[in-house]
C-alpha positions, 0 to 999 in steps of 0.5 A, a space after each residue: 196254376 189255374 188259368 179262366 178264359 182265352 189264354 193265348 202264347 206269342 210268338 217266342 221266335 224273335 231272333 235272327 236266323 243267318 244262313 247261307 243257302 245255295 237251294 231254295 229256303 222254305 220258311 215256316 210258322 216256326 221260323 225266325 222273325 229275321 231271315 239273314 240269308 247270302 247266297 252266291 246265285 239267285 235263289 228263292 224263300 218260299 213263304 210259310 202255309 198261311 193256314 198255319 198262322 195268325 193273321 198278323 204274323 211277321 217275317 223280314 227277308 234279308 239277302 246279306 250276300 251279293 243276290 237276288 232273293 225271290 220271296 214266294 207266296 208258299 204253294 203257286 211259286 208266284 214271287 211276292 217280293 224281288 229282294 236285292 242285294 243288302 236289301 230287307 224287306 218284312 212281309 206281314 200276314 194279312 188274310 190266312 185264309 189258304 196256304 198262298 194267304 195275303 202279304 202286306 210287303 214293307 221295306 225296312 230301308 230309310 231313303 236317306 240312309 241307304 245307298 240306292 238300289 241297284 243290280 250289277 254284272 258283267 259279261 264276256 264278248 261270247 257266251 252271254 250274248 247267246 246265239 244270233 237271231 235274225 241278225 242280232 245278238 241279245 242279252 236279257 236281263 229279267 225283272 225277277 233277276 236285277 229287282 227293280 222297278 222301272 229301271 235306269 240302265 247303264 251299260 259299260 265296254 271294258 277296254 283294257 281295264 278300265 269299264 268305259 260307259 258304251 251304247 248298244 243298238 237297241 236298249 229295251 225296258 220291257 212294258 209288257 207281261 214281262 214289265 222291265 226285263 231288259 234287253 240290250 241288243 247289237 248286230 251280228 254282222 258287222 259282229 259288235 259284240 264285247 264284254 263289259 258289265 251293266 249297272 240297273 238302278 
């Protein structure tokens, strides 16, 4: 068969990759279009080297487990998007002039069809509060961990077998270079540490 002019092959890997990951997942130009990844703890996902891609290349990262996936560019480790549990984002390469590229990020959920995005975790009355500093104990939940823009925060104390909404001395949502990191602050004396859980949404 003789072919004249330009022959351009289309992408053939438009399929689903389901995997449980315990370390950084590195994707390439040959990775499956839909990456459904489950992780027991927060993990990173590295986007392909953009210089190996056609502009318009697309890949989806779906967190099918209970943990945040931090999607990063190829070389600098910059977080492009935190993908919360059950969420999925499509990444489209707009510029392939360097390895990190320029990516357009599109959330795939429709607001009317999914539960509001949120992050929740439990904590003990000791370990997660760390060591006191300046007479205060502080728990910090970073934006990279919770993945929520302009979060609303609720905190609960475990009393017996039930969680009861409670308050801390100071609840901070930082708005600096650490935008949307959350701090819970309580006193060292008297020691007001408690076991409980928080919901960030």
